[in-house]
C-alpha positions in Angstrom: 136.2 137.2 140.2 138.5 134.3 140.4 135.6 131.8 140.7 133.7 133.2 137.7 136.9 133.2 135.7 137.5 129.4 136.5 133.8 128.8 135.4 134.5 130.6 132.1 137.7 128.6 131.5 135.9 125.3 132.0 133.1 126.2 129.7 135.6 127.5 127.2 137.5 124.2 127.2 134.4 122.0 127.3 132.9 123.8 124.3 136.1 124.0 122.1 137.5 120.5 122.8 134.6 119.2 120.6 135.3 121.7 117.8 138.9 120.8 116.7 137.8 120.0 113.1 135.3 122.4 112.0 134.0 123.3 108.4 133.2 126.9 107.5 130.4 128.2 109.7 128.1 131.3 109.6 127.4 133.5 112.5 124.0 133.8 114.3 121.1 135.4 112.2 121.4 138.8 113.9 125.1 139.1 112.8 124.7 137.4 109.5 122.0 139.9 108.5 124.4 142.8 109.0 127.5 141.0 107.5 125.8 139.7 104.4 124.8 143.0 102.7 125.1 144.6 99.3 127.9 147.2 99.2 126.9 150.6 97.7 129.0 152.0 94.9 132.2 154.0 95.4 132.2 157.4 93.8 134.9 159.7 92.4 134.7 162.9 90.3 136.8 164.7 87.8 138.7 168.0 88.7 135.9 170.2 87.3 133.3 168.4 89.3 131.0 168.0 86.4 131.3 164.2 86.0 130.7 161.5 88.7 131.9 157.8 88.2 130.3 155.0 90.1 132.2 151.8 90.6 130.6 148.6 91.9 132.1 145.6 93.4 131.0 142.5 95.5 130.9 143.0 99.2 133.5 140.3 99.7 135.9 138.2 97.7 135.5 134.4 97.7 137.9 131.6 98.5 138.1 130.9 94.8 139.4 134.5 94.3 142.1 133.9 96.8 142.9 130.5 95.4 144.8 131.7 92.4 148.4 131.0 91.2 150.7 133.4 93.2 154.4 134.1 93.4 155.9 136.1 96.2 158.9 138.0 95.0 160.7 141.2 96.1 157.8 142.3 98.3 155.2 141.7 95.5 152.6 139.1 95.3 152.0 138.3 91.6 149.7 136.0 89.6 152.1 134.8 87.1 149.4 133.7 84.7 147.6 137.1 84.5 150.5 139.3 85.3 148.9 141.5 87.9 149.0 141.6 91.7 147.2 138.7 93.3 145.9 141.0 96.0 143.9 143.3 93.7 140.3 144.0 94.6 138.3 144.3 91.3 135.2 146.3 90.4 132.5 144.6 88.2 130.5 147.4 86.9 130.8 151.2 86.1 128.1 153.9 85.8 128.6 157.5 85.0 126.6 160.8 85.3 127.0 164.5 85.0 126.8 166.2 88.4 123.8 168.3 87.0 121.8 165.3 85.9 119.5 163.2 88.2 120.3 159.5 87.2 123.4 157.4 86.7 124.0 156.0 83.1 125.1 152.3 82.8 128.3 152.2 80.7 127.6 150.0 77.7 130.0 147.5 76.1 131.8 146.4 79.2 133.6 143.1 79.1 131.8 140.0 80.1 132.4 139.0 83.7 134.6 142.1 84.1 137.5 142.4 86.7 138.1 146.2 86.5 140.8 148.2 88.1 143.3 151.1 87.4 140.4 153.6 86.4 141.5 157.1 85.6 140.3 160.2 83.6 142.2 161.3 80.5 144.0 164.6 80.9 141.2 166.5 79.1 138.6 164.4 81.2 136.5 163.3 78.4 137.5 159.7 78.6 138.1 157.0 81.2 140.7 154.3 80.9 140.6 151.1 82.9 142.1 147.6 82.9 140.3 144.3 82.7 141.8 141.1 83.9 140.9 138.0 81.8 141.8 134.4 82.6 145.0 134.9 80.6 146.1 138.6 81.3 145.4 142.3 81.4 143.8 144.3 78.7 143.2 148.1 78.3 139.7 149.6 77.8 138.4 153.2 77.1 135.1 154.7 78.0 133.8 157.7 76.2 131.9 159.8 78.8 129.5 161.5 76.5 128.3 158.2 74.9 128.9 156.0 78.0 130.4 153.4 75.6 133.3 151.2 76.5 135.7 149.7 74.0 138.8 147.4 74.3 141.9 148.8 72.6 144.7 146.2 73.5 145.0 142.3 73.8 145.3 140.8 77.3 149.1 141.0 77.2 149.8 144.1 79.4 152.3 143.8 82.3 150.7 145.1 85.5 153.1 143.2 87.9 154.6 146.5 89.0 151.4 148.5 89.2 149.3 150.4 86.6 150.4 149.3 83.1 149.4 152.5 81.3 150.2 156.2 81.4 148.0 158.8 79.5 149.7 160.9 76.9 149.1 164.6 77.2 147.1 164.7 74.0 144.4 162.4 75.6 144.3 160.5 72.3 146.9 157.8 73.1 148.5 156.0 76.0 152.0 154.5 76.9 151.6 150.9 77.9 153.7 148.2 79.3 153.5 145.0 77.2 154.9 141.5 77.8 157.8 140.7 75.7 157.1 138.3 72.8 160.1 136.1 73.5 159.5 135.8 77.3 161.5 133.1 79.1 159.6 130.5 80.9 159.3 130.8 84.7 161.4 128.4 86.9 159.5 126.1 89.2 161.8 126.5 92.2 160.2 123.4 93.9 161.5 121.3 91.0 164.6 123.1 89.8 167.7 121.7 91.4 170.0 124.3 92.9 173.5 124.7 91.6 174.9 125.7 94.9 174.1 127.0 98.4 172.6 130.5 99.2 175.4 132.7 100.6 174.9 136.1 102.1 177.6 138.3 103.5 177.9 141.5 105.6 180.6 144.0 105.2 180.6 145.3 108.8 178.3 148.3 108.2 175.6 149.0 110.7 172.0 149.1 109.3 168.4 149.2 110.6 166.2 146.9 108.4 162.7 145.7 109.5 161.4 142.3 109.0 160.0 142.4 105.5 157.8 139.7 103.9 157.8 138.0 100.5 161.5 138.7 99.8 163.7 136.9 97.2 165.3 133.9 98.5 167.4 132.3 95.9 168.8 132.5 92.3 165.5 131.0 90.9 163.5 133.7 92.6 165.8 136.4 91.0 165.3 135.0 87.5 161.5 134.7 88.0 161.4 138.3 89.4 163.3 139.6 86.3 161.0 137.7 83.9 157.8 138.9 85.6 158.8 142.6 85.9 160.2 143.0 82.3 158.0 144.9 79.8 158.3 146.6 76.4 156.8 150.1 76.1 154.4 150.9 73.2 152.2 153.8 72.4 148.5 152.8 71.7 145.7 154.8 70.2 141.9 154.3 70.6 141.8 152.1 67.5 144.4 149.8 69.0 147.2 151.1 66.7 150.6 150.2 68.3 154.0 151.9 68.0 157.0 150.6 69.9 158.8 153.2 72.0 161.3 151.3 74.1 162.8 147.8 74.2 162.3 145.5 77.1 163.5 146.4 80.5 162.2 146.3 84.2 160.2 149.6 84.0 159.0 150.6 87.5 158.3 154.4 87.0 156.8 156.0 83.8 155.7 159.6 83.7 155.4 162.3 81.1 156.6 166.0 81.5 153.7 168.4 81.8 154.2 169.7 78.3 154.2 166.0 77.0 157.6 166.3 75.3 159.7 164.1 77.6 159.4 160.9 79.4 161.0 160.0 82.7 161.5 156.2 82.8 162.8 154.4 85.9 164.1 151.0 85.6 165.2 148.3 88.1 168.8 147.2 88.0 170.9 144.4 89.5 172.2 143.3 92.0 168.9 142.3 93.7 168.7 141.8 97.5 167.4 139.1 99.7 166.9 141.3 102.8 165.0 144.3 101.4 162.1 144.6 98.9 162.3 146.0 95.4 161.8 149.7 96.2 165.4 149.5 97.6 166.9 147.6 94.6 169.3 149.6 92.3 167.4 151.9 89.9 168.3 154.2 87.0 166.1 157.1 85.9 166.5 158.4 82.4 164.7 161.1 80.4 163.9 160.4 76.9 162.0 162.3 74.2 158.5 161.0 73.2 160.2 159.0 70.3 162.2 157.1 72.8 165.6 158.8 72.2 167.9 159.2 75.2 168.1 162.7 76.6 169.8 162.4 80.0 170.4 159.9 82.7 169.2 161.9 85.7 169.5 159.5 88.6 171.3 156.3 89.5 170.4 154.8 92.8 172.6 151.9 94.2 171.3 149.0 96.2 170.0 150.4 99.5 170.5 147.6 102.2 172.3 149.9 104.7 170.1 152.4 106.4 170.8 154.7 109.5 168.6 154.2 112.5 165.6 156.4 113.0 162.3 157.2 111.1 163.8 160.6 110.0 166.8 158.9 108.4 166.9 158.5 104.6 169.2 157.1 102.0 171.8 159.3 100.3 171.5 160.6 96.7 168.7 162.1 94.8 165.2 161.3 96.3 161.6 162.1 95.4 162.3 163.0 91.8 159.2 164.2 89.9 158.2 166.7 87.3 157.3 170.2 88.5 153.5 170.6 87.9 153.8 174.3 87.1 156.4 174.2 84.4 156.6 172.5 81.0 159.6 170.2 81.7 161.5 170.7 84.9 162.4 168.1 87.4 162.5 168.7 91.2 164.2 166.4 93.7 166.0 166.5 97.1 169.3 165.4 98.5 170.2 164.9 102.2 172.9 167.2 103.6 173.5 165.0 106.7 174.4 161.8 104.9 170.8 160.7 105.6 171.6 160.0 109.2 169.2 161.8 111.6 171.7 161.3 114.5 174.4 163.5 112.9 174.1 167.2 113.9 173.3 169.5 111.0 171.9 173.0 110.4 170.1 171.9 107.3 169.0 168.3 106.6 167.8 168.5 103.0 168.3 170.6 99.9 165.8 170.8 97.1 166.9 171.2 93.6 165.3 171.9 90.2 166.6 170.8 86.8 165.2 172.2 83.5 165.1 170.1 80.3 167.1 169.3 78.4 169.4 169.1 81.4 172.5 170.5 79.9 173.0 172.9 82.7 173.6 172.0 86.3 170.6 171.6 88.7 169.7 174.7 90.6 169.3 174.9 94.4 165.7 175.8 95.2 165.6 175.6 99.0 167.5 174.3 102.1 165.3 173.0 104.8 166.1 172.1 108.5 164.0 169.0 108.7 163.0 166.1 106.2 161.4 167.0 102.9 157.7 166.1 102.7 156.9 167.4 99.2 156.0 170.6 97.3 152.6 171.8 96.3 152.7 174.1 93.1 150.2 176.7 92.3 148.7 178.2 89.1 150.6 181.5 90.0 154.2 182.2 91.0 154.1 180.4 94.4 154.8 177.1 95.9 154.2 175.5 99.3 157.2 173.4 100.7 156.5 171.0 103.5 159.0 169.5 105.9 158.7 167.3 109.1 160.7 165.6 111.9 159.4 162.4 113.4 160.9 162.6 116.9 159.3 165.9 117.6 156.2 165.2 115.5 156.8 168.6 114.0 155.5 169.7 110.6 156.4 173.0 108.9 155.1 174.6 105.7 156.7 177.5 103.8 155.1 179.7 101.1 157.8 180.4 98.5 157.5 183.3 96.1 159.0 181.9 92.9 159.7 185.4 91.5 162.2 186.4 94.3 162.8 183.2 96.3 161.3 184.8 99.4 159.9 182.3 101.9 157.4 182.6 104.8 156.4 180.1 107.4 152.7 179.5 107.1 152.3 176.5 109.4 154.5 175.2 112.3 152.9 172.6 114.6 152.8 169.1 116.0 151.1 167.1 113.2 149.3 165.0 115.8 147.6 168.2 117.1 144.4 167.8 115.1 142.8 170.9 116.7 145.4 173.2 115.0 145.3 171.5 111.6 144.9 174.3 109.1 143.5 172.0 106.5 144.4 171.2 102.9 144.5 173.6 99.9 141.8 173.3 97.4 143.3 172.2 94.0 142.5 172.5 90.4 144.1 171.4 87.0 146.4 173.8 85.2 147.0 174.4 81.5 149.2 171.1 81.5 146.4 169.1 83.1 148.4 168.9 86.3 147.1 169.3 89.9 148.0 172.7 91.5 146.7 174.8 94.3 143.7 176.7 93.2 144.8 180.4 93.5 143.0 183.5 92.1 143.7 187.1 92.9 146.3 186.2 95.5 143.7 184.1 97.3 143.9 180.4 98.1 141.4 178.2 99.9 142.0 175.7 102.7 139.5 172.9 103.5 139.7 171.6 107.1 138.2 168.7 109.0 137.5 171.0 111.9 138.2 168.9 115.0 137.8 170.9 118.2 137.4 170.2 121.9 133.7 170.9 121.5 133.1 168.7 118.4 133.9 168.5 114.8 133.0 171.5 112.5 134.5 171.3 108.9 135.4 174.6 107.5 136.6 176.6 104.4 139.2 179.4 105.0 140.3 182.0 102.4 144.0 182.9 102.8 145.6 186.0 101.5 148.8 185.1 99.9 150.3 188.5 100.5 149.4 188.9 104.2 148.8 185.3 105.2 145.7 186.4 106.9 142.8 183.8 106.9 139.1 184.7 106.6 136.5 182.1 107.6 134.1 181.5 104.7 132.2 178.6 106.0 131.8 176.5 109.1 129.7 173.3 108.8 127.2 173.0 111.6 124.4 170.8 110.3 122.4 169.6 113.2 122.8 165.8 114.0 124.7 165.4 110.7 128.4 165.0 109.8 129.2 167.1 106.7 132.5 166.5 104.9 133.6 169.1 102.4 134.9 167.3 99.3 135.9 170.2 97.0 135.2 173.8 96.3 133.4 173.8 92.8 133.4 177.7 92.3 134.8 180.0 95.1 133.2 183.1 93.6 129.7 181.5 93.6 130.1 179.7 96.9 129.4 176.3 95.3 130.9 173.3 97.0 130.6 169.5 97.0 130.1 167.7 100.3 128.9 164.4 101.7 126.4 164.2 104.6 125.9 161.3 106.9 124.4 160.5 110.3 124.6 157.5 112.6 121.7 155.9 110.5 122.0 157.8 107.3 124.6 156.4 104.8 127.0 159.0 103.3 125.5 160.8 100.3 126.8 163.6 98.1 125.3 167.1 98.1 126.0 170.2 96.0 125.7 173.1 98.3 125.9 176.9 98.1 127.5 178.4 101.2 126.2 181.9 100.5 122.5 180.8 100.4 123.1 177.7 102.6 120.9 175.8 100.2 121.8 172.1 99.5 120.8 169.8 96.7 121.2 166.1 97.3 123.1 164.4 94.5 123.1 160.7 95.4 120.6 158.6 97.2 122.3 155.5 98.8 120.2 153.8 101.3 121.3 152.4 104.7 122.2 148.7 104.2 122.2 148.1 107.9 118.6 149.0 108.9 118.4 146.4 111.7 120.8 148.5 113.9 119.6 152.0 112.9 118.1 152.5 116.3 121.2 151.5 118.2 122.1 154.1 120.7 125.4 155.9 119.9 127.5 158.3 122.0 131.0 159.6 122.0 132.1 159.5 125.7 134.9 161.4 127.3 136.7 160.3 130.4 140.1 160.6 132.3 143.0 158.3 132.7 144.5 158.0 136.2 147.3 160.5 135.2 144.7 163.1 133.9 145.1 162.3 130.2 141.7 162.8 128.4 140.4 159.7 126.6 137.4 159.1 124.3 135.5 156.1 122.8 132.3 155.6 120.9 129.8 153.8 123.0 127.1 151.7 121.4 124.1 150.2 123.3 121.5 147.8 121.9 118.4 149.2 120.3 115.6 149.5 122.9 117.9 149.3 125.9 116.4 151.5 128.8 119.2 153.8 129.6 117.2 155.4 132.4 116.2 152.3 134.3 119.5 150.4 133.6 117.9 147.3 135.0 119.9 145.0 132.8 123.7 145.1 133.2 125.3 144.4 129.8 128.5 142.6 128.9 131.0 145.1 127.4 133.2 144.6 124.4 136.1 147.1 123.9 137.9 147.3 120.5 141.0 149.4 120.4 144.5 150.1 118.8 147.4 151.8 120.7 148.9 155.0 119.3 152.1 156.7 120.3 152.3 160.5 121.2 155.0 162.8 122.3 152.7 164.9 124.6 149.7 164.6 126.7 147.7 167.4 125.1 147.6 165.9 121.6 147.1 162.4 123.1 143.9 163.7 124.7 142.3 165.2 121.5 139.1 163.8 120.2 138.6 162.8 116.5 135.5 160.8 117.0 132.1 162.2 115.8 128.7 160.6 117.0 127.2 161.5 113.6 129.6 159.1 111.8 127.6 156.6 109.9 127.5 153.3 111.9 129.2 151.0 109.5 129.6 147.5 111.0 132.4 145.3 109.5 134.4 142.3 110.5 137.1 144.6 112.0 134.9 145.8 114.9 132.6 144.6 117.6 129.7 146.8 116.5 127.7 143.7 115.1 127.3 142.5 118.7 125.0 145.4 119.7 122.4 143.2 117.9 123.1 140.4 120.3 122.7 142.5 123.4 126.1 143.7 124.1 127.4 147.2 124.9 130.3 148.1 122.7 133.1 150.7 123.2 134.6 151.1 119.7 137.8 152.9 118.9 138.6 153.4 122.6 141.5 155.7 122.8 144.8 153.9 124.0 147.5 156.5 123.8 151.0 155.6 124.7 152.8 158.9 125.7 156.6 159.6 125.9 157.5 163.3 126.6 160.7 164.9 126.2 163.6 162.4 125.9 161.3 159.6 127.2 160.0 157.2 124.5 156.5 156.0 124.6 157.3 152.4 125.0 159.5 152.9 128.0 156.2 152.7 130.1 154.0 150.7 127.5 152.5 148.2 129.9 151.4 150.5 132.7 149.9 153.0 130.2 148.1 150.2 128.4 146.5 148.9 131.6 145.6 152.4 132.7 143.8 153.1 129.4 141.8 149.9 129.8 140.9 150.5 133.3 139.8 154.1 132.6 137.5 152.8 129.8 135.8 150.1 131.9 135.4 152.6 134.8 133.8 155.1 132.5 131.2 152.8 131.1 130.6 151.2 134.5 130.0 154.7 136.0 127.3 155.3 133.5 125.5 152.2 135.1 125.2 150.1 131.9 127.6 147.1 132.3 128.5 144.2 134.4 132.3 145.0 134.8 133.0 141.3 135.5 131.8 140.6 131.9 134.2 142.6 129.7 136.0 141.5 126.7 138.8 143.3 124.8 139.9 142.8 121.2 142.1 144.2 118.5 143.8 143.6 115.1 147.5 143.7 114.3 149.0 146.0 116.9 145.6 145.9 118.7 146.1 142.1 119.0 149.4 142.7 120.6 147.7 145.1 122.9 145.0 142.4 123.8 147.5 139.8 124.6 149.4 142.2 126.9 146.2 143.3 128.7 145.2 139.7 129.4 148.7 138.9 130.6 149.3 142.0 132.8 145.8 142.8 134.2 142.7 141.1 135.7 140.3 143.5 134.0 138.9 141.2 131.3 137.0 137.9 131.2 138.4 137.1 127.7 140.1 138.6 124.7 140.2 138.3 120.9 143.6 138.9 119.1 143.6 138.9 115.3 146.8 138.8 113.1 149.2 140.1 115.8 152.8 139.8 116.7 153.7 138.6 120.2 157.5 138.2 120.3 159.3 141.4 119.7 162.6 139.7 119.5 161.5 138.4 116.1 161.2 142.1 114.9 164.6 143.2 116.5 165.1 146.3 114.3 162.0 148.2 115.3 158.2 147.7 115.2 155.3 150.1 115.0 156.7 153.4 116.1 159.7 152.0 118.0 162.9 153.2 116.4 165.4 151.6 118.8 166.6 148.1 118.1 166.6 145.2 120.5 170.2 145.6 121.5 169.5 149.3 122.3 166.7 148.4 124.8 166.4 144.8 125.3 164.3 145.3 128.5 161.7 147.3 126.5 161.4 144.4 123.8 161.2 141.7 126.4 158.8 143.5 128.7 156.5 144.3 125.8 156.5 140.7 124.4 153.5 138.7 125.7 155.4 135.6 124.5 158.0 136.3 127.2 155.3 136.3 129.8 153.2 133.4 128.5 153.3 131.6 131.9 151.4 134.5 133.4 148.5 134.4 130.9 145.5 132.4 132.2 142.6 134.2 130.6 140.6 132.8 127.7 142.1 134.0 124.4 141.0 133.5 120.8 143.8 133.9 118.4 143.0 134.4 114.7 145.6 134.9 111.8 145.6 134.7 108.1 147.9 131.9 107.0 149.5 134.1 104.3 150.0 137.4 106.2 152.0 139.8 104.1 152.4 142.5 106.8 156.0 143.3 108.0 156.5 141.8 111.4 153.2 140.0 111.8 154.3 136.7 110.3 151.7 133.9 110.8 154.5 132.1 112.8 154.0 134.8 115.5 150.6 133.4 116.4 151.5 129.7 115.9 154.5 130.0 118.4 152.5 132.1 120.8 149.7 129.5 120.7 152.1 126.6 121.4 153.6 128.5 124.3 150.2 129.2 125.9 148.9 125.7 125.2 151.9 123.9 126.8 151.7 126.3 129.8 148.1 125.5 130.4 146.4 128.7 129.1 142.8 128.5 127.8 143.5 129.5 124.1 142.1 128.7 120.7 143.9 129.4 117.4 142.1 129.8 114.1 144.2 130.1 110.9 142.4 131.4 107.9 143.3 129.8 104.5 144.8 132.1 101.9 144.2 135.2 103.9 146.8 138.0 104.3 146.9 140.7 107.0 143.4 142.0 106.1 140.7 139.3 105.6 138.9 139.2 102.2 137.1 136.0 101.5 133.4 135.8 102.5 133.8 132.3 103.7 136.7 133.3 106.1 135.0 136.5 107.3 131.7 134.9 108.2 133.6 132.1 110.0 135.6 134.7 111.9 132.4 136.2 113.0 131.1 132.8 114.0 134.2 132.0 116.0 134.0 135.4 117.8 130.3 135.0 118.4 130.7 131.5 119.9 133.6 132.6 122.1 131.9 135.7 123.5 128.7 133.9 124.2 130.4 131.1 126.2 132.8 133.4 128.0 130.4 136.4 128.8 126.9 135.0 128.8 127.0 131.4 130.0 
């Protein structure tokens, strides 16, 4: 093995020494044929399931798309010219159709060279609204579904810097929009503007647990630009473009109407801003107004939240999760912590839920106290509600059925949320008289749609639950041979009509209207497979054991035409994985892979390489388990190596591979995994690590699912950091990173410093930085080049 590894290193260095300055390249024809495809449309439906909307977009962005003006402020990435996020992916076409019809209808009158986003149905579901981004800004358009005609109703002066710039009024005839102020101050060029003093930050001695956020404010100039870019005026606009001013300029981040349409809840950002946390932790004030803009009540004032207790179940103090109740005309619901927001403090009850009825003259009423953290409430079209709570350390989730007439509560679900085999499913929903989403409940019956993972495979289901007795009756279990069926919605429970998608390894997902009583299905869409060249690739979900008995799974792909019986040719193996933390071995060993999932190759996996004669184990299970008081990361490295060894042994036992020619790869935390495996094992001939973090002392207040900080467990942080063991890493490694990574913790600097350490210590390593790319890659030029880099690297290390 040592001799072969030396040969690989020499080939690696000889090849890449001549490739220091490369222009954009394209991968080999087999991979390019799969990567350069036409993306089928995305589909969504209205609540009644009588209208379908098809949105189209290019398969990839271009470098020109990424090369736009951009300001990074308060956790945002904004185009200051167009006043919308610079990271938006746009659609360029819309088609519509009634579910009962056969063909899609092209929407007429769309803008030239459209850049469409923020698409939504009107409350009465007769119209669509969307925004179009021009070269100067954002404008609002309306589509009439009956005529399939689109019309522009505003100028391109909307402010989408804080998200969707419009909100439908309840009447479905007008919308509330955020408009750029006329007298808007000019932005400051911080590169040219001379500072008036140093940047000074202070700490008041309070302990906090803040992660390493990206794109934060850095100086007074950033503060002024942030305020300019997030400030809007609020107007009401009708379909003819008639404008009526509702509120003067402010930094509006939240806008919502009460279900009856008589009140508005507006949340505004306040000062002081912060240089250490993003805008969602800036001071904010929430105020209720009537529809004319008159002040009714200030309902919440949140201070700057820079100090946070340790732990994923810790929260800030004060009112949280304030929203309108969907089942009442104008009542707010919110929650407050009873333990100071600190999960380490003993408390019988952690959170208390309150309701507050307009016009908010009376005091809020206590709705329910819960013993874990609030996860939300699902309202019904009857006198019931479902309250959900959870606790991270135990992975517990609990759901209560609340009778709103008498306040009686019953536990309907109490389980480990990572236990997919016991998942009861999600309640089927509908729209109520206010046009709000509620659980569909008739005659004391509600319906649950489940994914249906079991130890024997996946069997999606529909259960009917009796609200009085809580007993469940199985109405339908999907068992279509060699096909994966996903239940999208229940159209009519009494008739047994449902909407599903069906797919197989070679059949692209398509929509079907099905009757579960007659078991007859009618295909609704007819999207073709864009990856015909690998339709005959062999695909199998394999199950195997780790050395400690934990059950693992992975999806194995073999090249089309490979003789699995003769096994004369031993294939090189590529393993793609991502570690996941668990609190018990049983849930860690559960299988959520389905061999009938459509084989959809994309740059984030190794599946392309089946076309080049490689075996691929995709989505290999890499559980990291910490039971009881033990944390998963206390034994991260040995568990990581055990997962990898079990995967290689399993495929080798099948007789398909040359175990001396195995590569491992991963993205983000998977890249971190890859670097550790090459450092702490001799299992692999090479590895590919994309957009990872390699020095955990640079993320000292937690990372991934680690709640403890560096000073709590320095040995864990140091042991898990490949950077700290760079002198041990001698296996060829390809490092790839976007040079504008926006993900907390995975600064591009992580890859740059790790590369410098490896290079200076004599490791065979290549670093590729992709211009303009953030954590996920988008430009076609960069993606094709990534595939070329990986292809060249794997061919040299595993086949030469």
